[in-house]
C-alpha atoms as one frame of an Amber mdcrd trajectory, in Angstrom:
protein
 -50.969 -18.994 -42.298 -47.735 -20.210 -43.724 -47.008 -24.034 -43.940 -43.837
 -25.979 -44.624 -45.579 -27.124 -47.872 -46.273 -23.451 -48.864 -42.597 -22.571
 -48.289 -41.388 -25.765 -50.187 -43.479 -24.828 -53.071 -42.120 -21.241 -53.113
 -45.658 -19.937 -52.441 -44.134 -17.482 -49.670 -40.903 -15.880 -49.154 -38.096
 -16.672 -46.558 -39.033 -13.563 -44.800 -42.655 -14.016 -44.654 -42.004 -17.473
 -43.180 -39.890 -15.910 -40.526 -42.609 -13.204 -39.924 -45.110 -16.028 -39.464
 -43.011 -17.792 -36.997 -42.289 -14.687 -34.982 -45.864 -13.754 -34.835 -46.922
 -17.246 -33.780 -44.150 -19.172 -32.074 -43.124 -18.814 -28.490 -40.088 -16.627
 -27.798 -38.123 -19.749 -26.394 -38.807 -21.681 -29.700 -37.563 -18.693 -31.662
 -34.218 -18.744 -29.502 -33.649 -22.282 -30.014 -34.218 -21.975 -33.758 -32.121
 -18.806 -33.850 -35.009 -16.927 -35.217 -35.174 -14.406 -32.411 -34.393 -10.895
 -33.259 -35.118  -8.198 -35.858 -36.898  -9.736 -38.985 -34.636  -8.085 -41.519
 -31.490  -9.269 -39.969 -32.692 -12.794 -39.235 -34.018 -13.161 -42.862 -30.673
 -12.062 -44.137 -28.788 -14.223 -42.018 -30.920 -17.600 -42.308 -30.781 -20.236
 -45.016 -33.874 -21.567 -46.675 -33.114 -24.926 -45.185 -32.926 -23.520 -41.703
 -36.303 -21.829 -42.098 -37.957 -24.921 -43.472 -36.672 -26.996 -40.646 -38.066
 -24.285 -38.261 -41.546 -24.512 -40.033 -41.538 -28.366 -39.622 -40.472 -28.207
 -36.147 -43.294 -25.755 -35.464 -45.903 -27.457 -37.038 -45.123 -30.838 -35.153
 -44.392 -29.409 -31.541 -47.554 -28.005 -29.885 -45.370 -26.318 -27.119 -43.783
 -24.418 -29.811 -46.734 -22.095 -30.248 -47.148 -18.707 -28.442 -49.218 -19.066
 -25.294 -51.234 -16.229 -23.444 -48.554 -15.879 -20.982 -45.714 -15.816 -23.407
 -44.468 -12.324 -23.997 -44.944 -11.084 -27.648 -41.747 -10.709 -29.613 -41.511
  -7.102 -29.558 -41.876  -6.948 -25.673 -39.273  -9.737 -25.541 -36.929  -7.848
 -27.834 -37.327  -4.647 -25.866 -36.493  -6.590 -22.556 -33.473  -8.127 -23.958
 -32.327  -4.797 -25.393 -32.923  -3.151 -22.010 -31.123  -5.773 -20.227 -28.038
  -5.902 -22.582 -27.718  -1.983 -22.255 -27.912  -2.103 -18.360 -25.142  -4.811
 -18.500 -23.076  -2.802 -20.811 -23.631   0.415 -18.455 -22.665  -1.841 -15.447
 -19.592  -3.011 -17.156 -18.553   0.521 -18.149 -19.098   1.839 -14.747 -16.985
  -1.091 -13.214 -14.287  -0.598 -15.688 -14.274   3.280 -15.065 -14.260   2.640
 -11.200 -11.294   0.198 -11.626  -9.601   2.668 -13.696 -10.194   5.466 -10.965
  -8.891   3.210  -8.305  -5.755   1.954 -10.171  -5.076   5.835 -10.687  -5.633
   6.489  -7.127  -3.458   3.728  -5.921  -0.480   4.521  -8.267  -0.733   8.349
  -7.642   1.997   9.840  -5.550   0.399  11.626  -2.465   1.183  15.355  -2.805
   1.572  16.067   0.743   3.455  15.288   3.813   2.320  15.838   7.361   4.276
  16.252  10.665   2.185  16.147  13.718   2.848  18.892  16.213   0.211  18.249
  18.794  -1.970  15.158  18.905  -5.689  15.697  18.789  -8.039  15.558  21.841
  -9.827  12.608  20.153  -9.463   9.909  17.454 -12.196  11.355  15.441 -11.759
  12.780  11.792 -13.813  14.873   9.693 -15.857  13.077   7.038 -15.684  14.276
   3.498 -18.227  17.128   3.041 -18.338  18.040   6.702 -17.685  21.637   7.847
 -14.531  22.140   9.527 -13.004  25.118  11.417  -9.113  25.725  10.844  -6.471
  28.029  12.234  -3.581  28.351   9.878  -0.376  30.063   8.816   0.819  29.482
   5.352   4.573  29.974   4.354   6.940  29.480   1.432  10.115  27.373   1.767
  12.217  30.362   2.454   9.922  30.960   5.463   8.011  33.982   4.056   4.469
  34.123   5.385   1.818  34.596   2.605  -1.451  34.138   4.414  -2.567  33.421
   7.824  -5.501  33.716  10.340  -3.330  33.769  13.325  -0.251  35.762  12.533
  -0.397  39.678  12.626  -4.150  39.603  13.552  -5.752  41.353  16.510  -7.957
  39.228  18.827 -11.187  40.924  17.134  -9.756  39.869  13.753  -8.929  36.310
  14.544 -11.570  33.994  13.223 -11.183  30.237  12.302 -11.473  29.641   8.676
 -14.615  27.396   8.104 -15.433  25.431   4.962 -16.806  22.014   3.625 -13.693
  19.633   3.434 -12.991  17.312   0.665 -15.123  19.427  -1.845 -12.640  21.298
  -3.644 -13.216  24.717  -2.056  -9.519  24.832  -1.192  -6.170  23.399  -2.668
  -6.065  19.669  -3.019  -3.278  19.345  -0.374  -5.300  20.942   2.211  -8.506
  18.910   1.414  -6.669  15.716   1.507  -4.442  16.348   4.418  -7.185  17.688
   6.552  -9.166  14.456   6.158  -6.291  12.535   7.884  -6.156  14.956  10.956
  -8.040  14.355  14.146 -10.017  17.027  15.641  -7.792  19.110  18.021  -4.672
  18.071  16.086  -2.018  20.517  15.047   0.308  19.664  12.171   2.861  21.061
   9.691   1.741  20.320   6.175   4.198  20.468   3.250   2.371  20.417   0.042
   3.876  19.736  -3.385   3.221  22.296  -6.327   0.651  19.998  -7.979  -1.297
  19.724  -5.184  -1.041  23.489  -4.270  -1.334  26.039  -7.037   0.906  24.246
  -9.630   2.108  25.895 -12.659   0.037  28.923 -12.522   1.041  30.015  -8.936
  -0.984  32.480  -6.896   0.877  35.709  -7.779  -1.472  37.971  -5.999  -0.633
  35.979  -2.734   3.134  36.122  -3.473   3.164  32.391  -4.683   5.093  31.830
  -7.587   4.665  29.057 -10.166   5.668  25.512  -8.875   6.018  26.522  -5.331
   5.829  24.168  -2.404   3.708  25.341   0.376   4.279  24.766   4.133   1.264
  25.233   6.528   0.965  25.140  10.277  -2.704  23.954  10.562  -4.661  23.363
  13.453  -8.161  21.607  13.254 -10.734  22.790  15.821 -12.731  20.237  17.854
 -16.413  20.963  17.211 -18.484  21.781  20.093 -20.830  18.776  19.665 -17.934
  16.382  20.082 -17.118  15.507  23.909 -13.677  15.358  24.826
């Protein structure tokens, strides 16, 4: 036990007095006296008069003593630390989300769409849903570089199926298809940055920084009545 008289008579150190209070006082009392925290740091930042005042307050205030229902200091410290970390993580996530939203709002859309035929429904695919697409891709000079419609026999013709909005195709396709209604046919012009960019796709005859033009038809799934 450490008393205020012991502390006045230099029979115990400042650190010992604070340790005594942290072991016996309620968390609320320690917070009020600004003695709540790691012992080493509190002892370093507390004056002798401050510690003496806390000891005297503890001795004269019955409610200052730790009760059975009061969390011990270590548990309280851990809970406070966990809460602080959670708050910091939340703030970090909110800051990152706001940054992404700002970037998305200011980023130029990398495609334009001209509707050639309206869809049979107002329903559009959700991100991650499987879509079936008929397409013909050409360069600005009209050269066709890929198609599942042109120059194919009836047996060879097969719609391209993939999960839209998941990065399986060039970004211009992913973003444009999410704006199309099922059954819609459109001409989509895609900027280089949302196509194959600086690298191009030489094997397909697409040079670096090429703008691509696609005639695309989005099939209506059989489970959607029109």
